N, C-alpha and C positions, 0 to 999 in steps of 0.2 A: 681809206675811210669810206669811200662811196659803196664798196662791196659790202662791208659790214653794216652800214646804214641800211642798205636794201634788204639784207637778211633779217634785220630787226624791224623792217617796215617803217623806217624813219628816214628823214633827209639828213644830209651831212651836218647841218647846223644843229638839229635836234640831238644827234648822236654826240656831237662835241659838247653841247650843254649838259647832257646827261652825265658824261664822263667828268666834266668839270665839277658838277655839283655833287655827284655821288662818290667820286673817288678823289676829289680835290687835286686832280692832276690834269695837265693838258693832254690832248690825245697822243701826241708823240711820246711824252713821258710814260703814259699808260702802256702803250705798246712796247716801248723800250724796256720797261720793267720785266715784261714776260720774255722778251728776247734775251735779256741779261740772265734771267733765271734759267733759260734753256742753255745758254752758253756755259753757265756754271755747271749744270748737269753734264753737258758734253765734255767739259774739261775733266771732270771727275771720272767719267766712264772711259774716256779716250786719252790717256796720258801721252800717247805717242802722236796724237794729232796736233799740228801746229796751231798757234793762237789765231793766225790769219784765216786758216781753214774753218776753225770754230766760229769766227766772226761771220763768215758767209753762211755757214750751216744753221746758224741761229737767227738768220733773217736780216742781217745788216747788209747794206749795199757798199759801204766803204769802211775801211779799217779805222779811219779817223772818227767817224760817227760812233762806231762800236767802242773804241777806246774812251771817248768822251762820255758816252752813256754808261759804260761799265764803271768808270771812275765816279760818276755822279751817284750811281746806285749803291756802290759798295765802299767808296772811299779809298779804293786801291786800283792800281792798274790791273789789267787782266793777268799779266805775268806775276805781279806781286801776289795777287789773290791765289793764283794757281800754286805758287810755292808754299803757301800756308794751308792748302787744302788738298791733301793727298787723295789718291784714287779711292773710290768707294769699294 
């Protein structure tokens, strides 16, 4: 968060407030939304790449946080989502 805040010439508190008010999300949920979108794109493009590898390539540090964020964002586990969305 600090790096992004500096890029925008804000402090971390200001960035957090901006995201909370403009996007109605907490910072982590805001970032995880984009990580999950990236994971979904990677799963469609790379059918042979394992879900755990996709987790790390999309910016998550642990599989448990990836799984939790993915389920929260899509309503499905990564593997369930992948089965219903074939390659692009």
